[in-house]
C-alpha positions as CSV (number, residue, x, y, z in Angstrom):
1,M,34.6,-64.3,152.8
2,E,36.7,-61.8,154.8
3,K,39.3,-59.9,152.9
4,F,43.0,-59.9,154.1
5,S,44.0,-56.7,155.9
6,L,47.6,-56.3,154.6
7,N,48.5,-52.9,153.2
8,E,50.9,-52.6,150.3
9,M,54.0,-52.2,152.4
10,Q,53.0,-55.1,154.7
11,A,52.4,-57.3,151.7
12,S,55.7,-56.4,150.2
13,L,57.6,-57.2,153.4
14,L,55.6,-60.4,153.7
15,E,57.0,-61.4,150.3
16,Q,60.4,-61.1,151.9
17,K,59.1,-63.2,154.9
18,V,59.1,-60.2,157.3
19,I,56.3,-59.3,159.7
20,D,56.9,-55.7,160.9
21,L,55.4,-55.0,164.3
22,Q,55.4,-51.2,164.8
23,G,53.0,-49.1,166.7
24,Q,50.4,-50.1,169.2
25,F,49.5,-53.7,170.0
26,D,45.7,-53.4,169.3
27,D,43.0,-55.1,167.3
28,E,44.4,-53.8,164.0
29,M,47.9,-55.4,164.8
30,F,46.2,-58.6,165.8
31,Q,44.4,-58.8,162.5
32,Y,47.6,-58.0,160.6
33,V,49.6,-60.7,162.4
34,R,46.8,-63.2,162.0
35,D,46.4,-62.6,158.3
36,A,50.2,-62.6,157.7
37,L,50.6,-65.9,159.5
38,L,47.7,-67.5,157.6
39,L,49.2,-66.4,154.3
40,L,52.6,-67.8,155.4
41,S,51.1,-71.1,156.5
42,V,49.6,-71.5,153.0
43,K,53.1,-71.0,151.6
44,G,54.5,-73.9,153.7
45,N,55.5,-72.1,156.9
46,P,58.8,-70.6,155.8
47,A,61.3,-69.1,158.3
48,I,60.3,-65.6,159.1
49,R,61.7,-62.4,160.6
50,V,59.5,-60.5,163.1
51,Q,60.8,-57.0,163.3
52,I,59.7,-55.1,166.4
53,S,59.6,-51.4,167.0
54,S,56.8,-50.9,169.4
55,G,55.8,-49.1,172.6
56,G,53.5,-52.0,173.4
57,G,49.8,-51.8,174.0
58,D,47.0,-54.1,175.1
59,A,48.3,-57.1,177.2
60,T,45.5,-59.3,175.9
61,V,46.4,-58.6,172.3
62,G,50.1,-59.3,173.2
63,L,49.2,-62.6,174.7
64,V,47.1,-63.7,171.7
65,I,49.9,-62.7,169.2
66,Y,52.4,-64.5,171.4
67,D,50.2,-67.7,171.1
68,M,49.9,-67.2,167.3
69,L,53.6,-67.0,166.8
70,R,54.3,-69.9,169.2
71,H,52.0,-72.1,167.1
72,Y,53.5,-71.0,163.8
73,Q,55.2,-74.1,162.4
74,G,58.1,-72.3,160.8
75,E,61.3,-70.8,162.4
76,T,60.8,-67.3,163.8
77,T,63.5,-64.7,164.4
78,G,62.4,-61.7,166.4
79,V,64.5,-58.5,166.0
80,V,64.1,-55.4,168.2
81,V,65.0,-52.3,166.2
82,G,64.8,-49.2,168.4
83,F,62.6,-50.3,171.2
84,A,60.3,-53.0,172.5
85,K,58.1,-52.1,175.5
86,S,55.4,-54.0,177.4
87,A,53.5,-56.3,175.1
88,A,56.2,-56.1,172.4
89,V,58.7,-57.7,174.8
90,L,56.2,-60.5,175.5
91,V,55.7,-61.1,171.7
92,L,59.5,-61.2,171.3
93,Q,59.5,-64.2,173.7
94,A,57.4,-66.2,171.2
95,C,60.2,-66.1,168.6
96,T,62.6,-69.1,168.3
97,T,65.6,-66.7,168.2
98,R,65.4,-63.3,169.9
99,L,67.8,-60.5,168.6
100,C,68.2,-56.9,169.5
101,T,70.2,-54.2,167.8
102,Q,73.0,-52.6,169.8
103,N,71.3,-49.3,170.5
104,S,67.8,-50.6,171.1
105,F,66.1,-50.9,174.5
106,L,63.4,-53.0,176.2
107,L,60.9,-52.3,178.9
108,V,58.8,-54.7,180.9
109,H,56.3,-53.6,183.5
110,E,53.2,-54.8,185.5
111,V,49.9,-55.0,183.7
112,Y,47.7,-51.9,183.9
113,R,44.4,-50.8,182.6
114,D,44.1,-47.2,181.3
115,R,40.4,-46.9,180.7
116,V,38.4,-47.5,183.8
117,F,35.0,-46.1,184.2
118,L,34.0,-44.3,187.4
119,N,31.3,-46.8,188.2
120,E,33.9,-49.6,188.0
121,M,36.2,-47.8,190.5
122,E,33.3,-47.1,192.9
123,N,31.8,-50.6,192.8
124,D,33.7,-53.1,195.0
125,K,32.6,-56.2,193.0
126,K,33.6,-54.6,189.7
127,R,36.9,-53.4,191.0
128,A,37.7,-56.8,192.5
129,K,36.9,-58.4,189.1
130,M,39.3,-56.0,187.3
131,V,42.0,-56.8,189.8
132,A,41.5,-60.5,189.5
133,A,41.7,-60.3,185.6
134,A,44.8,-58.2,185.8
135,K,46.4,-60.7,188.2
136,R,45.6,-63.6,185.8
137,K,47.2,-61.8,182.9
138,Q,50.3,-60.9,185.0
139,T,50.6,-64.5,186.0
140,R,50.6,-65.7,182.4
141,I,53.2,-63.0,181.5
142,Y,55.4,-64.1,184.4
143,L,55.2,-67.8,183.3
144,I,56.3,-66.8,179.8
145,L,59.2,-64.7,181.0
146,E,60.2,-67.4,183.5
147,K,60.3,-70.0,180.8
148,R,62.3,-67.9,178.3
149,T,64.7,-66.1,180.7
150,G,65.3,-68.9,183.2
151,K,64.9,-66.3,186.0
152,S,62.8,-66.7,189.1
153,R,59.3,-65.3,189.5
154,E,60.7,-62.9,192.2
155,R,63.4,-61.5,189.9
156,I,60.9,-61.1,187.0
157,A,58.4,-59.4,189.3
158,A,61.1,-57.0,190.6
159,L,62.0,-56.1,187.1
160,C,58.4,-55.5,186.2
161,R,57.9,-53.3,189.2
162,K,61.0,-51.3,188.2
163,G,59.4,-50.9,184.7
164,N,56.6,-49.1,186.3
165,T,59.0,-46.2,186.9
166,D,60.2,-46.3,183.3
167,K,63.4,-48.3,183.9
168,V,64.4,-49.3,180.4
169,L,67.0,-52.0,179.7
170,T,69.8,-51.5,177.3
171,A,70.5,-54.3,174.8
172,E,73.3,-55.5,177.1
173,E,71.0,-55.5,180.2
174,A,68.3,-57.4,178.2
175,L,70.9,-60.0,177.1
176,K,72.2,-60.4,180.7
177,F,68.6,-60.9,182.0
178,G,67.7,-63.4,179.2
179,L,65.1,-61.4,177.4
180,I,67.2,-61.7,174.2
181,D,69.6,-64.3,172.8
182,K,72.0,-62.0,171.0
183,I,72.9,-58.4,170.2
184,T,73.3,-57.6,166.5
């Protein structure tokens, strides 16, 4: 039987019904969120707070964590404290209520891949597969953002392109765009 991966601080926060998403969205964060949500579901799916301070990370991991939170049967309140970038903004959209502290900021951008081998760049078929996979992920992200913000695909795509040049949104801008529900 697999052992739960929660460290002492995570377990302590979970007792307070808090999942703290800090750092990179990677396999380790996936495992943490998975284990935390399983433990919470055994305890009757109580209302939880998802605290986010993250620069983002792997888009696939972000999409999977998004799905896990959307399927959690309890109430979820996401709170950005400091910053939420990339996959972190995506995961915030899974929460029932999306909050942001006054001096925090958010950043959305187009999907990118940072580790590409030379043979993948040189091979037309491999390069085409990478582009197709990135487009599929980007489309899923657009659909999620369209649903939660009520904005058109064109406006969301324009915001994501701006994010490629590190255009961060203040809490007020994020509220106006519909990425959050309230500034705390």
